[in-house]
C-alpha positions in Angstrom: 6.0 5.0 -18.1 3.6 6.6 -15.6 3.3 10.4 -16.0 5.1 12.9 -13.9 2.2 15.3 -13.6 -0.8 14.6 -11.4 -4.2 16.2 -11.2 -5.1 18.2 -8.0 -7.8 15.6 -7.4 -6.0 12.6 -8.6 -7.5 9.1 -8.8 -4.7 7.7 -6.7 -5.4 10.1 -3.9 -9.2 9.8 -4.1 -9.5 7.7 -1.0 -8.0 10.7 0.9 -9.8 13.7 -0.7 -13.2 12.0 -0.6 -12.8 11.9 3.2 -10.6 14.9 3.9 -11.9 17.4 1.4 -9.4 20.1 2.7 -6.4 17.9 1.9 -5.8 18.8 -1.8 -5.5 22.5 -1.4 -3.6 22.0 1.9 -1.0 19.8 0.2 -0.8 22.0 -2.9 1.5 24.5 -1.1 3.8 21.8 0.3 6.8 20.3 -1.6 6.2 17.1 -3.4 8.8 14.5 -2.4 9.8 11.5 -4.4 11.6 8.4 -3.1 13.7 5.5 -4.4 10.7 3.3 -3.8 8.6 5.5 -6.1 11.3 5.4 -8.8 11.5 1.6 -8.5 7.8 1.5 -9.0 8.0 3.6 -12.1 10.7 1.4 -13.5 8.7 -1.8 -12.8 5.6 -0.2 -14.4 7.6 0.5 -17.6 8.8 -3.1 -17.7 5.3 -4.4 -17.2 4.0 -2.0 -19.9 6.6 -3.3 -22.4 5.7 -6.9 -21.7 2.0 -6.4 -22.2 2.7 -4.4 -25.4 4.8 -7.3 -26.8 2.1 -9.8 -26.0 -0.9 -7.9 -27.1 0.3 -5.6 -29.9 2.6 -5.9 -32.9 6.2 -5.6 -31.8 9.3 -7.2 -33.2 11.5 -9.3 -30.8 14.4 -7.0 -31.7 12.6 -3.9 -30.6 11.3 -5.6 -27.5 14.8 -6.7 -26.5 16.4 -3.4 -27.2 13.8 -1.5 -25.0 14.0 -4.1 -22.2 17.8 -4.1 -22.1 17.7 -0.3 -21.9 15.3 -0.5 -18.9 17.5 -3.1 -17.2 20.5 -0.7 -17.4 18.7 1.5 -14.9 20.6 1.5 -11.5 17.3 0.7 -9.7 16.7 -2.4 -11.8 16.3 -5.6 -9.7 15.8 -9.1 -11.2 12.7 -9.5 -9.0 11.1 -6.9 -11.4 11.2 -9.5 -14.1 9.4 -12.1 -12.0 6.7 -9.7 -10.8 6.0 -8.2 -14.2 5.9 -11.8 -15.7 3.2 -12.6 -13.1 1.4 -9.3 -14.1 1.6 -10.3 -17.7 0.2 -13.7 -16.8 -2.8 -12.1 -15.1 -3.4 -9.8 -18.0 -3.3 -12.7 -20.4 -5.8 -14.7 -18.2 -8.2 -11.7 -18.4 -7.8 -11.5 -22.2 -8.6 -15.2 -22.5 -11.8 -14.7 -20.6 -13.3 -12.9 -23.5 -15.3 -14.8 -26.1 -13.4 -13.0 -28.9 -10.2 -11.1 -29.1 -10.7 -7.8 -27.1 -9.0 -4.5 -27.5 -6.0 -4.1 -25.2 -4.3 -0.8 -24.4 -1.6 0.1 -21.8 -0.8 3.3 -20.0 -4.1 4.9 -21.1 -4.6 8.5 -20.3 -8.2 9.0 -19.1 -10.3 12.1 -18.3 -12.9 11.9 -15.6 -13.6 15.6 -15.3 -17.3 15.0 -15.9 -17.3 14.1 -12.2 -14.2 15.6 -10.7 -13.0 19.1 -11.6 -9.9 18.8 -13.9 -9.7 15.1 -13.1 -7.4 12.9 -15.1 -5.2 9.9 -14.6 -3.5 6.9 -16.3 -4.8 3.3 -16.4 -2.1 0.7 -16.5 -4.1 -1.6 -18.7 -7.6 -1.4 -20.3 -9.2 -4.4 -22.0 -12.5 -4.0 -23.9 -14.6 -6.6 -25.6 -18.3 -7.5 -25.8 -20.1 -5.8 -23.0 -17.1 -5.8 -20.6 -14.5 -3.2 -19.8 -11.6 -4.5 -17.6 -9.1 -2.2 -16.1 -6.0 -3.3 -14.1 -3.7 -1.3 -11.8 -0.2 -2.7 -11.1 1.3 -1.8 -7.7 4.9 -2.7 -7.2 5.2 -1.7 -3.5 5.5 -4.1 -0.6 3.6 -1.9 2.0 0.1 -3.0 2.5 -2.3 -4.9 0.2 -4.9 -2.6 -1.5 -8.2 -4.1 -2.3 -10.0 -3.4 -5.6 -13.4 -3.8 -3.9 -15.1 -0.5 -3.8 -11.8 1.2 -4.6 -12.4 4.9 -5.7 -9.2 5.1 -7.7 -10.3 2.2 -9.9 -13.8 3.6 -10.2 -12.5 7.0 -11.4 -10.2 5.2 -13.9 -13.2 3.3 -15.1 -15.3 6.4 -15.6 -12.5 8.0 -17.6 -12.1 4.9 -19.7 -15.8 4.8 -20.5 -15.6 8.4 -21.6 -12.5 7.8 -23.7 -13.9 4.8 -25.6 -17.5 6.0 -25.9 -17.0 7.1 -29.5 -15.9 3.6 -30.5 -18.0 1.3 -28.3 -21.0 3.5 -27.6 -23.4 1.9 -25.1 -22.3 -1.7 -25.7 -20.3 -1.7 -22.5 -22.6 -2.8 -19.6 -20.1 -4.1 -17.0 -16.8 -2.9 -15.5 -14.3 -5.2 -13.9 -11.6 -3.5 -11.8 -8.4 -5.4 -10.7 -5.5 -4.4 -8.5 -2.4 -6.6 -9.0 0.3 -6.6 -6.3 2.6 -9.5 -7.2 5.2 -8.8 -4.4 2.4 -9.2 -1.8 0.7 -12.2 -3.6 -2.4 -9.9 -3.6 -4.7 -10.0 -6.6 -8.2 -8.6 -6.0 -11.1 -7.9 -8.4 -14.4 -6.0 -8.2 -17.2 -5.9 -10.8 -20.1 -3.5 -11.1 -22.5 -2.4 -13.8 -21.9 0.8 -15.8 -25.2 2.1 -14.3 -23.9 1.6 -10.8 -20.6 3.2 -11.7 -22.1 6.3 -13.1 -24.5 6.6 -10.1 -21.4 6.6 -7.8 -19.8 9.2 -10.0 -22.8 11.5 -9.6 -22.8 10.9 -5.8 -19.2 12.2 -5.4 -19.6 15.3 -7.6 -20.4 17.7 -4.7 -17.6 16.2 -2.6 -15.1 16.7 -5.4 -16.3 20.3 -5.9 -15.7 21.1 -2.2 -12.3 19.6 -2.4 -11.4 21.4 -5.5 -12.7 24.8 -4.3 -10.7 24.7 -1.1 -13.8 24.9 1.0 -13.5 21.4 2.4 -13.0 20.1 5.9 -10.0 18.4 7.6 -10.9 14.8 8.6 -7.8 12.9 9.9 -7.7 9.1 9.6 -6.0 6.2 8.0 -6.0 8.1 4.7 -3.4 10.5 6.2 -0.6 8.0 5.4 0.3 9.5 2.1 -0.5 13.1 2.7 2.4 15.5 2.3 1.3 17.5 5.3 0.6 14.6 7.6 3.3 15.8 10.2 2.3 19.5 10.1 -1.5 19.1 10.0 -3.0 20.9 13.0 -6.3 18.9 12.7 -4.5 15.6 13.0 -2.5 16.9 16.0 -5.8 17.9 17.7 -7.3 14.5 17.2 -4.2 12.7 18.6 -3.7 15.0 21.6 -7.4 14.4 22.5 -6.3 11.1 23.9 -5.6 13.1 27.0 -9.3 12.7 27.7 -8.6 9.2 29.0 -5.5 10.1 31.1 -7.2 9.4 34.4 -8.6 6.0 33.4 -6.9 2.5 33.6 -7.9 -0.7 31.9 -10.1 -2.9 34.2 -8.2 -6.0 33.3 -4.8 -4.5 34.4 -5.5 -4.8 38.2 -6.6 -7.8 40.4 -10.3 -8.3 40.7 -10.2 -7.9 44.5 -8.6 -4.4 44.0 -11.3 -3.1 41.6 -12.6 0.4 42.6 -16.3 0.1 43.6 -18.8 1.8 41.4 -19.7 4.2 44.1 -16.2 5.7 43.8 -17.0 7.1 40.4 -16.2 10.7 39.8 -18.0 13.4 37.9 -16.7 14.2 34.4 -15.2 17.7 34.1 -16.9 18.3 30.7 -20.2 16.4 30.7 -21.0 16.4 34.4 -21.9 12.7 34.1 -20.8 10.0 36.5 -17.6 8.4 35.1 -16.1 5.2 36.5 -12.3 5.3 36.7 -12.0 1.9 34.9 -12.3 1.8 31.2 -14.9 -0.6 29.7 -13.9 -3.1 27.0 -15.7 -0.9 24.5 -13.5 2.0 25.4 -10.4 -0.1 25.2 -11.4 -1.1 21.7 -11.8 2.6 20.8 -8.5 3.6 22.3 -6.7 0.8 20.5 -7.9 2.2 17.2 -7.0 5.8 18.2 -3.7 4.7 19.7 -2.6 3.2 16.5 -3.1 6.5 14.8 -1.2 8.2 17.6 1.8 6.0 17.1 1.8 6.6 13.4 1.4 10.3 14.0 4.4 10.4 16.3 6.5 8.6 13.7 5.5 11.1 11.1 6.5 13.9 13.5 9.9 12.3 14.1 10.5 11.9 10.3 9.6 15.6 9.7 11.8 16.9 12.5 14.7 14.8 11.3 14.5 16.1 7.8 14.0 19.7 9.0 17.1 19.5 11.2 19.2 17.9 8.4 18.1 20.8 6.2 19.5 23.3 8.8 16.2 24.3 10.3 15.6 24.5 14.1 13.1 22.4 16.0 13.1 24.0 19.5 14.1 21.5 22.2 15.4 18.9 19.8 18.7 18.1 18.0 20.2 15.3 15.9 22.8 13.1 17.5 24.8 10.2 16.0 23.0 6.9 16.6 24.5 3.6 17.4 26.8 2.1 14.7 28.6 -1.1 14.2 32.3 -1.7 13.3 32.9 -2.8 9.7 36.0 -3.7 7.6 37.3 -1.1 5.1 38.4 -4.1 2.9 36.9 -7.5 4.1 38.8 -9.6 1.6 42.2 -8.1 2.6 41.3 -8.5 6.3 40.5 -12.2 5.8 43.7 -12.8 3.9 45.6 -11.1 6.8 44.0 -13.5 9.3 44.9 -16.5 7.2 48.5 -15.2 6.8 48.6 -14.9 10.6 48.4 -18.7 10.7 44.7 -19.3 11.2 43.1 -22.2 9.2 40.8 -21.1 6.4 38.1 -23.5 7.7 38.0 -21.4 11.0 37.7 -18.2 9.1 34.7 -19.0 6.9 31.2 -20.3 7.8 29.4 -22.4 5.2 25.6 -22.0 5.5 22.7 -22.5 3.1 20.5 -19.6 1.8 17.3 -18.9 3.5 13.9 -20.1 2.3 13.1 -16.6 1.0 16.5 -16.2 -0.8 16.0 -19.6 -2.5 12.5 -18.7 -3.6 13.8 -15.4 -5.1 16.7 -17.3 -6.8 14.4 -20.0 -8.3 11.2 -18.1 -8.8 7.9 -19.0 -7.1 6.8 -21.6 -9.7 10.0 -23.7 -9.8 10.5 -23.3 -6.0 7.0 -24.7 -5.4 7.6 -27.6 -7.9 11.0 -28.6 -6.8 11.1 -28.1 -3.0 7.6 -27.0 -2.1 7.1 -30.4 -0.4 9.8 -29.6 2.1 8.1 -26.4 3.2 5.7 -26.0 6.1 4.2 -22.9 7.6 3.2 -23.0 11.2 0.5 -20.7 12.5 1.9 -17.4 13.7 1.6 -16.2 17.2 -1.7 -14.3 18.0 -1.5 -10.7 16.9 -4.1 -8.0 17.6 -5.9 -6.7 14.5 -9.0 -4.6 13.7 -12.2 -6.6 13.3 -12.3 -5.4 9.6 -9.0 -7.4 8.9 -9.7 -10.0 6.2 -7.7 -12.7 8.0 -9.6 -15.4 10.0 -9.8 -15.0 13.7 -7.1 -16.8 15.7 -8.2 -20.2 17.0 -6.0 -21.4 19.8 -6.9 -25.1 19.1 -5.8 -24.7 15.5 -2.3 -23.7 16.5 -1.7 -27.1 18.0 -2.1 -28.7 14.5 -0.5 -25.9 12.4 2.2 -27.2 10.1 1.2 -30.8 10.6 0.8 -32.6 7.2 -1.9 -35.2 6.7 -0.7 -38.7 5.7 -1.0 -39.4 2.0 
């Protein structure tokens, strides 16, 4: 089971404190919230841990079943956890089989990377060591966004801690490190591999950054990494960045008005700050920049709404705002009794009930991915989705209008 306590500079939050070095001490004084999703993740981790232990270490079937049944009695247990942790175990088994001889396998390994990060420690979900290769895997149960293992600082810190932990046993025999993030619910499985020399050089490079973050002398740098910050709604630096969008308030996109109505270049005005000539129409480059900043603005506003709602529910006052009852739908207090009353009133049962098949996703969840693909995969087609705007860094291929004409069309056998 993942630990309750976290280091100030935890590996899981490294992507944040390596960029916003003021974040750790800023968050330290704020309450740490948990959620049902986090507790579900903890339970799934425990099930995955048990399955790997059963596969890779001595454990009687009776002990395994007893412990598994105990975990399944948790109110948060969902049968999907069995399927996702089975897939996790399959991936771990595949990694073990890649070694020339049986490697050492350990789960929920406490690691210390304080040689590089003050008081830094964490827990690896699974460590596999054999020959000259150390493999570490992190299981993520969430369905938010895929997290790549490539260049991932959390995984690098875990790897540095694992190297230190096993140095007494394996010495300098380990030359390579393979880092994997497994997200079964998102069909995401990514791996990155670097040399031990490269890993340690990276560790040395972040030492001064980690020291600034630990000492409380860091700087606020808002960005995508704010997503999991406990102070994301109250952060003044983040508010300043998002309200700076007012700089563009007098501009309009060039493509939003007819070509014959475009303002001539000679109608440019002088910028209030720079004193330079500024055309009232935004360039495409400025549009691209604003799209990126606007996405952060939308997320910031949602975070503000969430904070204000929680504060008002707790009895606090947010000047100018209040909570009201939202729209609700009617519902039966006892649906079965209501249906029986309708039938008793003389309505035919066939008129009362609708018979409809389960959805594709419901059937896949019922059967499991493997059986679903084997039995009815031939009846499934996936048309190309409608064009959606995404950052250039998105790993998906660029949308090709011509390809959409042929999406979902199967070639003749």
